[in-house]
KEKE-3310 file (N, C-alpha, C; in steps of 0.2 Angstrom, whole numbers, plus 5000, padded with zeros to 4 digits):
npx = (5159:5168:5185:5199:5210:5209:5212:5226:5228:5222:5232:5243:5238:5238:5226:5218:5205:5197:5204:5201:5187:5184:5190:5182:5170:5173:5173:5159:5153:5157:5170:5184:5193:5206:5206:5216:5218:5223:5223:5232:5244:5256:5254:5242:5247:5256:5248:5241:5251:5253:5241:5243:5253:5246:5235:5244:5250:5263:5274:5272:5277:5274:5261:5255:5258:5248:5236:5234:5231:5219:5211:5210:5203:5191:5187:5185:5174:5164:5163:5169:5165:5163:5152:5138:5136:5148:5157:5148:5145:5157:5159:5148:5152:5164:5158:5151:5137:5121:5123:5119:5103:5100:5094:5077:5067:5056:5040:5041:5045:5060:5065:5067:5073:5061:5060:5070:5069:5076:5091:5089:5095:5099:5102:5116:5123:5125:5141:5154:5166:5177:5176:5182:5195:5210:5205:5202:5202:5205:5199:5186:5184:5194:5189:5179:5186:5198:5197:5196:5208:5217:5214:5218:5232:5235:5234:5243:5255:5257:5263:5265:5256:5264:5267:5262:5252:5243:5239:5232:5222:5214:5210:5202:5193:5187:5180:5171:5164:5166:5168:5176:5186:5193:5198:5206:5216:5221:5225:5234:5246:5253:5260:5272:5278:5271:5261:5245:5234:5220:5205:5207:5198:5184:5171:5157:5152:5164:5172:5167:5169:5183:5187:5181:5189:5202:5201:5199:5211:5221:5217:5211:5196:5179:5167:5151:5136:5131:5141:5151:5144:5144:5157:5162:5154:5159:5172:5171:5165:5177:5188:5181:5183:5197:5203:5210:5222:5241:5253:5263:5261:5248:5240:5241:5235:5222:5220:5222:5213:5201:5202:5201:5189:5180:5182:5175:5162:5159:5158:5148:5133:5119:5119:5118:5131:5137:5136:5149:5156:5161:5174:5186:5190:5195:5205:5213:5221:5230:5238:5245)
npy = (4944:4958:4961:4971:4963:4956:4964:4963:4951:4954:4963:4955:4946:4955:4961:4974:4980:4972:4975:4989:4988:4980:4989:5000:4995:4992:5004:5008:5000:5007:5007:5016:5023:5031:5040:5045:5062:5070:5074:5073:5062:5058:5062:5057:5043:5044:5045:5034:5026:5030:5026:5013:5010:5014:5004:4993:4987:4982:4993:4992:4996:4992:4988:5000:5008:5002:5003:5017:5025:5018:5021:5036:5037:5031:5040:5051:5047:5046:5058:5067:5073:5075:5066:5061:5048:5044:5032:5022:5026:5026:5012:5009:5013:5006:4994:4995:4999:5009:5026:5026:5032:5047:5050:5054:5068:5069:5063:5063:5054:5046:5047:5035:5025:5015:4996:4993:5005:5020:5028:5044:5061:5064:5052:5042:5033:5015:5009:4999:4987:4988:5000:5008:5017:5028:5043:5059:5074:5077:5089:5093:5086:5091:5104:5102:5097:5104:5118:5115:5109:5118:5127:5119:5119:5132:5134:5126:5133:5143:5150:5140:5143:5148:5134:5136:5146:5139:5129:5138:5142:5130:5127:5139:5136:5124:5129:5138:5128:5126:5116:5115:5125:5120:5108:5112:5120:5110:5100:5107:5105:5096:5102:5105:5094:5086:5073:5075:5069:5059:5051:5035:5028:5023:5021:5028:5027:5024:5034:5044:5041:5040:5054:5061:5055:5059:5074:5076:5072:5078:5092:5094:5095:5095:5088:5093:5084:5088:5095:5085:5075:5082:5085:5072:5068:5077:5073:5059:5062:5067:5058:5049:5055:5056:5046:5036:5044:5041:5044:5060:5067:5063:5068:5081:5081:5079:5091:5102:5099:5100:5115:5120:5114:5121:5134:5134:5131:5142:5151:5149:5155:5163:5154:5150:5151:5136:5127:5123:5132:5146:5149:5151:5164:5169:5159:5159:5170:5166:5160:5167)
npz = (5094:5089:5095:5102:5102:5090:5079:5077:5070:5058:5053:5052:5042:5032:5028:5024:5023:5031:5044:5046:5046:5057:5067:5066:5069:5083:5087:5086:5096:5108:5112:5116:5105:5094:5078:5064:5061:5051:5034:5024:5016:5023:5036:5040:5039:5049:5059:5060:5064:5076:5083:5081:5091:5102:5104:5106:5094:5085:5076:5059:5044:5030:5030:5034:5024:5014:5022:5024:5011:5008:5019:5018:5006:5009:5019:5011:5003:5013:5016:5024:5037:5053:5062:5073:5069:5063:5064:5060:5047:5041:5040:5032:5019:5017:5017:5005:5006:5009:5016:5034:5040:5047:5064:5066:5070:5083:5079:5065:5052:5045:5028:5017:5003:4995:4992:4979:4975:4966:4972:4980:4977:4990:4995:4997:4983:4983:4984:4976:4982:4973:4969:4978:4977:4976:4970:4961:4972:4990:4993:4998:5009:5017:5019:5028:5039:5041:5047:5062:5064:5061:5071:5082:5080:5081:5094:5099:5095:5106:5121:5136:5152:5167:5179:5192:5190:5183:5192:5201:5193:5191:5203:5205:5194:5199:5211:5204:5197:5184:5170:5158:5160:5171:5165:5155:5162:5171:5161:5155:5163:5157:5147:5153:5155:5163:5169:5172:5184:5178:5174:5169:5159:5150:5155:5161:5175:5182:5178:5185:5199:5199:5196:5207:5217:5212:5212:5225:5231:5224:5225:5236:5237:5237:5226:5219:5216:5204:5197:5197:5188:5176:5173:5172:5161:5151:5151:5147:5134:5128:5128:5121:5109:5107:5112:5127:5136:5137:5134:5136:5124:5120:5131:5128:5116:5119:5126:5116:5107:5115:5117:5105:5100:5110:5106:5094:5098:5105:5095:5087:5079:5087:5097:5113:5126:5134:5150:5152:5143:5136:5140:5132:5127:5139:5144:5134:5135:5144:5138:5128)
capx = (5160:5175:5189:5205:5215:5207:5216:5233:5227:5221:5238:5246:5235:5238:5220:5217:5198:5195:5206:5197:5180:5184:5191:5177:5165:5174:5171:5152:5152:5159:5177:5188:5199:5207:5208:5220:5215:5227:5220:5238:5245:5261:5251:5237:5251:5259:5242:5239:5256:5252:5236:5245:5256:5240:5232:5248:5251:5270:5275:5272:5277:5272:5254:5253:5257:5242:5230:5233:5226:5212:5207:5209:5198:5185:5184:5182:5167:5160:5161:5174:5162:5163:5144:5137:5136:5154:5159:5143:5146:5163:5157:5144:5157:5168:5154:5146:5130:5119:5124:5114:5098:5101:5088:5073:5064:5050:5034:5042:5048:5065:5063:5071:5070:5058:5064:5070:5069:5082:5093:5088:5101:5101:5105:5122:5123:5129:5147:5157:5174:5181:5175:5186:5202:5212:5203:5200:5206:5202:5197:5180:5185:5198:5186:5175:5190:5204:5197:5198:5215:5221:5213:5222:5239:5236:5235:5249:5260:5256:5267:5260:5257:5268:5263:5259:5246:5239:5236:5228:5216:5211:5206:5196:5188:5183:5176:5166:5161:5167:5171:5182:5192:5197:5201:5211:5221:5223:5229:5240:5252:5256:5265:5278:5281:5269:5255:5241:5230:5214:5202:5209:5192:5179:5165:5155:5152:5171:5175:5164:5173:5190:5187:5180:5196:5208:5201:5200:5218:5225:5215:5207:5190:5174:5163:5144:5134:5130:5147:5154:5141:5145:5164:5163:5151:5164:5179:5169:5166:5185:5191:5179:5186:5204:5207:5213:5229:5246:5259:5262:5259:5241:5237:5241:5231:5215:5220:5222:5206:5196:5202:5198:5181:5176:5181:5170:5155:5157:5157:5141:5129:5113:5118:5120:5136:5135:5139:5156:5158:5164:5180:5191:5194:5198:5210:5217:5225:5236:5243:5248)
capy = (4951:4960:4963:4974:4958:4954:4969:4961:4946:4957:4965:4948:4944:4961:4963:4982:4982:4969:4979:4995:4986:4978:4995:5004:4991:4992:5011:5008:4996:5011:5007:5022:5023:5037:5040:5050:5068:5072:5072:5071:5055:5056:5064:5051:5036:5044:5045:5026:5022:5032:5022:5005:5010:5014:4998:4987:4983:4984:4996:4988:5001:4990:4988:5007:5010:5000:5006:5025:5027:5015:5026:5042:5036:5029:5046:5055:5044:5047:5066:5069:5076:5071:5067:5056:5042:5043:5025:5018:5029:5023:5005:5008:5014:5000:4987:4996:5000:5016:5028:5025:5037:5052:5050:5059:5072:5065:5065:5062:5047:5046:5045:5030:5022:5007:4991:4994:5013:5023:5034:5051:5065:5064:5046:5041:5027:5010:5008:4993:4988:4989:5008:5011:5018:5035:5048:5066:5077:5078:5096:5093:5084:5096:5110:5101:5096:5108:5123:5113:5106:5125:5129:5116:5121:5139:5133:5123:5138:5148:5148:5138:5148:5145:5130:5139:5149:5133:5127:5143:5142:5124:5128:5143:5133:5120:5132:5140:5123:5126:5110:5117:5129:5115:5103:5116:5121:5103:5097:5110:5103:5092:5106:5106:5088:5082:5069:5076:5063:5059:5044:5031:5024:5025:5020:5034:5026:5023:5041:5048:5039:5042:5061:5062:5054:5064:5080:5076:5070:5084:5099:5094:5099:5090:5090:5093:5079:5090:5096:5079:5073:5087:5084:5066:5068:5080:5069:5054:5064:5069:5052:5045:5058:5057:5040:5037:5046:5038:5049:5067:5070:5062:5071:5087:5081:5081:5098:5106:5097:5104:5122:5121:5113:5126:5140:5132:5131:5150:5156:5147:5161:5162:5149:5153:5147:5130:5128:5122:5136:5153:5150:5151:5170:5170:5155:5160:5176:5163:5156:5173)
capz = (5095:5088:5101:5100:5100:5084:5075:5076:5065:5051:5051:5050:5035:5026:5027:5026:5024:5037:5050:5046:5047:5064:5070:5067:5072:5089:5090:5087:5102:5113:5114:5116:5100:5089:5071:5062:5059:5045:5027:5020:5016:5027:5042:5042:5040:5056:5064:5061:5068:5084:5085:5083:5097:5108:5104:5107:5088:5083:5069:5053:5039:5024:5031:5035:5017:5012:5026:5024:5006:5009:5025:5015:5001:5012:5022:5006:5001:5019:5016:5029:5042:5060:5064:5078:5066:5059:5062:5056:5040:5037:5040:5026:5014:5017:5014:4999:5008:5009:5023:5039:5040:5054:5068:5064:5074:5086:5076:5059:5049:5040:5021:5014:4997:4995:4989:4971:4972:4964:4977:4979:4978:4998:4997:4993:4980:4986:4981:4977:4984:4967:4968:4983:4975:4977:4964:4963:4978:4997:4995:5000:5015:5020:5020:5033:5045:5043:5052:5068:5064:5062:5078:5088:5078:5084:5102:5101:5095:5111:5127:5142:5157:5173:5182:5198:5188:5181:5198:5203:5188:5191:5209:5204:5190:5203:5215:5200:5194:5176:5168:5153:5163:5175:5162:5152:5167:5173:5156:5153:5166:5151:5142:5157:5155:5168:5167:5177:5186:5175:5175:5163:5158:5145:5158:5165:5182:5183:5177:5190:5205:5198:5197:5214:5221:5209:5214:5233:5233:5221:5226:5244:5236:5237:5220:5220:5212:5197:5193:5196:5183:5171:5173:5170:5155:5147:5149:5143:5127:5126:5128:5115:5103:5106:5116:5133:5136:5140:5134:5137:5118:5121:5135:5124:5110:5122:5128:5111:5104:5119:5116:5097:5101:5114:5102:5089:5101:5107:5089:5083:5079:5090:5102:5120:5129:5138:5157:5152:5139:5136:5144:5128:5127:5146:5146:5129:5138:5148:5132:5124)
cpx = (5167:5179:5196:5210:5214:5212:5222:5233:5226:5227:5242:5245:5235:5231:5218:5210:5195:5198:5202:5189:5180:5186:5186:5171:5166:5172:5163:5150:5154:5166:5180:5194:5200:5207:5212:5216:5217:5224:5226:5240:5250:5258:5246:5242:5254:5254:5240:5246:5255:5246:5237:5249:5251:5237:5237:5250:5258:5270:5276:5272:5273:5264:5251:5253:5251:5236:5229:5229:5220:5208:5205:5203:5191:5182:5181:5175:5162:5158:5165:5171:5160:5155:5143:5138:5142:5156:5155:5144:5151:5162:5153:5147:5161:5163:5150:5139:5128:5122:5118:5110:5099:5094:5084:5070:5058:5045:5034:5046:5053:5062:5069:5069:5067:5062:5064:5070:5075:5084:5091:5095:5104:5104:5111:5121:5127:5136:5150:5164:5178:5181:5181:5193:5203:5209:5201:5204:5202:5200:5191:5180:5189:5194:5181:5180:5196:5203:5198:5205:5219:5220:5218:5230:5240:5237:5241:5256:5261:5262:5263:5261:5261:5263:5259:5252:5241:5235:5231:5221:5212:5207:5201:5191:5183:5178:5170:5162:5161:5171:5177:5188:5196:5201:5207:5217:5225:5227:5234:5247:5256:5262:5271:5280:5277:5263:5251:5236:5223:5211:5204:5203:5187:5172:5163:5155:5159:5174:5174:5168:5179:5191:5187:5186:5201:5208:5202:5208:5222:5224:5211:5201:5185:5169:5156:5143:5134:5136:5151:5152:5143:5152:5165:5160:5157:5170:5177:5169:5173:5188:5188:5181:5193:5207:5209:5221:5234:5252:5257:5260:5251:5237:5237:5236:5224:5215:5218:5215:5201:5196:5199:5191:5178:5176:5176:5163:5153:5156:5151:5136:5122:5113:5122:5126:5133:5138:5146:5159:5160:5170:5186:5195:5197:5205:5215:5223:5231:5240:5247:5254)
cpy = (4953:4962:4967:4969:4955:4957:4966:4955:4948:4960:4960:4946:4949:4962:4970:4984:4978:4972:4985:4993:4984:4984:5000:5001:4992:4999:5011:5005:5001:5011:5013:5021:5029:5036:5046:5057:5072:5071:5072:5065:5053:5058:5058:5044:5037:5044:5038:5023:5024:5027:5015:5005:5011:5008:4992:4983:4986:4988:4991:4994:4999:4990:4995:5010:5008:5003:5013:5027:5024:5019:5031:5042:5035:5036:5050:5054:5045:5054:5070:5073:5072:5072:5061:5049:5040:5036:5021:5020:5026:5016:5005:5009:5009:4994:4988:4997:5007:5018:5028:5032:5041:5050:5055:5062:5067:5068:5064:5056:5049:5044:5041:5027:5016:5003:4992:5000:5015:5028:5039:5054:5064:5057:5044:5034:5022:5010:5002:4992:4988:4997:5011:5011:5025:5038:5054:5069:5076:5085:5097:5091:5089:5102:5109:5100:5101:5113:5121:5111:5113:5128:5127:5118:5128:5139:5131:5128:5142:5145:5146:5143:5144:5140:5132:5142:5144:5130:5131:5143:5136:5125:5132:5140:5128:5123:5136:5135:5124:5121:5112:5121:5124:5111:5107:5117:5115:5100:5100:5110:5098:5095:5108:5099:5084:5079:5070:5070:5063:5052:5041:5026:5027:5023:5025:5033:5027:5030:5045:5047:5040:5050:5063:5061:5059:5070:5081:5076:5076:5091:5100:5097:5093:5093:5089:5088:5082:5092:5090:5076:5076:5086:5077:5065:5071:5076:5062:5056:5064:5062:5048:5048:5057:5050:5042:5039:5042:5041:5056:5069:5069:5065:5079:5087:5082:5089:5103:5105:5101:5111:5123:5119:5118:5132:5140:5133:5139:5154:5154:5153:5159:5157:5151:5148:5142:5131:5127:5127:5143:5154:5153:5158:5171:5166:5157:5165:5172:5160:5161:5174)
cpz = (5094:5094:5098:5098:5092:5079:5073:5070:5058:5048:5048:5043:5030:5024:5029:5027:5030:5043:5051:5048:5055:5069:5072:5070:5081:5092:5090:5093:5109:5116:5112:5111:5096:5083:5069:5060:5053:5039:5022:5021:5022:5035:5044:5042:5047:5061:5065:5064:5075:5086:5086:5090:5104:5109:5105:5101:5087:5077:5064:5046:5032:5024:5031:5028:5013:5015:5024:5017:5006:5013:5022:5010:5004:5016:5017:5004:5007:5019:5020:5035:5048:5062:5069:5075:5061:5058:5058:5048:5037:5036:5033:5020:5012:5014:5008:5001:5008:5016:5028:5039:5047:5057:5066:5071:5076:5081:5069:5058:5044:5033:5019:5008:4998:4992:4982:4969:4971:4969:4975:4980:4985:4999:4994:4989:4982:4981:4982:4980:4980:4967:4972:4981:4975:4969:4966:4969:4984:4998:5000:5008:5020:5023:5026:5040:5047:5048:5060:5069:5065:5068:5083:5086:5081:5092:5104:5100:5101:5117:5133:5147:5163:5177:5188:5196:5186:5186:5200:5199:5189:5198:5209:5200:5194:5208:5211:5197:5186:5173:5163:5156:5167:5170:5158:5156:5169:5168:5154:5156:5162:5148:5147:5158:5161:5166:5173:5178:5183:5176:5168:5162:5153:5148:5162:5172:5185:5184:5183:5197:5205:5199:5203:5218:5218:5212:5222:5235:5231:5223:5233:5242:5235:5231:5222:5215:5205:5193:5192:5189:5177:5169:5169:5163:5150:5146:5146:5135:5124:5124:5122:5108:5101:5109:5123:5133:5140:5140:5135:5130:5118:5125:5132:5119:5113:5124:5122:5107:5109:5117:5109:5097:5105:5110:5097:5092:5103:5101:5085:5084:5083:5096:5108:5123:5133:5145:5156:5147:5141:5140:5139:5127:5134:5147:5140:5131:5142:5143:5128:5128)
residu = (MET:ALA:SER:ILE:GLU:ASP:LEU:SER:GLY:TYR:VAL:THR:ASN:ARG:ASP:VAL:LYS:GLY:PHE:LEU:ARG:CYS:TYR:MET:SER:LEU:VAL:THR:THR:GLY:VAL:SER:LEU:SER:VAL:PRO:THR:SER:LEU:GLU:SER:GLU:GLY:ALA:LYS:ASP:GLY:TRP:GLY:GLN:VAL:PHE:GLY:GLN:ILE:GLY:ILE:GLY:SER:ASP:PRO:PRO:PHE:LEU:GLU:GLU:LEU:THR:PRO:PHE:TRP:LEU:THR:VAL:VAL:LYS:LYS:GLN:GLY:GLY:LYS:ILE:THR:PRO:GLN:PHE:ALA:GLU:GLU:ILE:LEU:ALA:VAL:ILE:ASP:GLY:LYS:PRO:MET:PRO:THR:PRO:ALA:SER:PRO:ALA:GLY:THR:SER:ALA:LYS:THR:PRO:GLY:ALA:GLY:ALA:ALA:PRO:THR:PRO:ASP:THR:PRO:SER:PRO:SER:ARG:GLU:ASP:ASP:ILE:GLN:PRO:ARG:ASP:THR:LEU:ASP:THR:VAL:ALA:SER:SER:ILE:SER:PRO:HIS:TYR:TYR:LYS:GLU:GLN:ALA:ALA:ARG:ASP:THR:LYS:PRO:PRO:ASP:GLN:SER:LEU:LEU:GLU:GLN:GLN:ALA:LYS:LYS:ALA:LEU:LYS:LEU:GLU:ASN:THR:ASP:ASP:PHE:LEU:VAL:ALA:HIS:LEU:SER:LEU:SER:ARG:HIS:GLY:ILE:LYS:PRO:PRO:VAL:PRO:ILE:SER:SER:VAL:VAL:GLY:VAL:ILE:GLN:SER:GLN:TRP:GLU:GLU:ILE:VAL:MET:ASN:ALA:PHE:HIS:HIS:SER:LEU:SER:ASP:ASP:PHE:LEU:ALA:ALA:LEU:SER:LYS:ARG:TRP:PHE:TYR:LEU:VAL:ASN:GLN:LYS:GLY:LEU:PRO:VAL:SER:ILE:SER:GLN:TYR:GLN:ASP:ILE:LEU:PHE:TYR:LEU:ILE:ALA:GLN:GLN:GLU:LYS:GLU:THR:LYS:GLN:PRO:GLY:LYS:ALA:PRO:LYS:ASN:HIS:GLY:GLY:PHE:PHE:LYS:LYS:ILE:SER:LYS:LEU:PHE:SER)
# end
């Protein structure tokens, strides 16, 4: 089984394809790893540089120069859509295989070509390694990802609330058992140069026990079983999207991702707000 330690070997051997295959394979096993969100060459290269720091690999500019265009081309071929099977789809592109079939609703069967069948318009044609080269533009990818990016940037441009107000908001959110209000207020301490205590784990059971201890020590508040489970599930999702935070900037990455994600959820037509939702308009007032 692949391990994070294996990644440095691919860098040493200048094996860009092997590195990316190993990296995405780790994601499929549940390891919390980040990927660059920028679709611009320099932004993506900087993103991979930050990833290298997170996983303990020293800066290697020549390798990043090779990895970045390969990554952007693979993302283009995948379609640039963040899906539940994103890592598997990236691996399929890298290996020149058909995209994995999305899970079918109960009672139905997924439609896949039989042996020797020609791919249908909904089934991506297998691509060879030689086909993975920069071409066309990433406009279609940008249209899928950039709205979230711009929402994050808008949140970053706002002024943070006072620290005392954030603490009040966090306590109020705990009392009301609102996961996102609590996380936004708690993580916003990072905008004052403070690393708020959070679970540093991607294992749900460990996350639960750590949240229980953190909230008791910091807020002298006992969490109900349901709220503890909801908070842990939300944090598990966030660290699987953005990685475990170490630096102040990584805490802020999770914060702004959460704000942008929640705004997207509350704007979906015909969809009732979730238990953790509906906070964005309220909390955005604090950032104005």
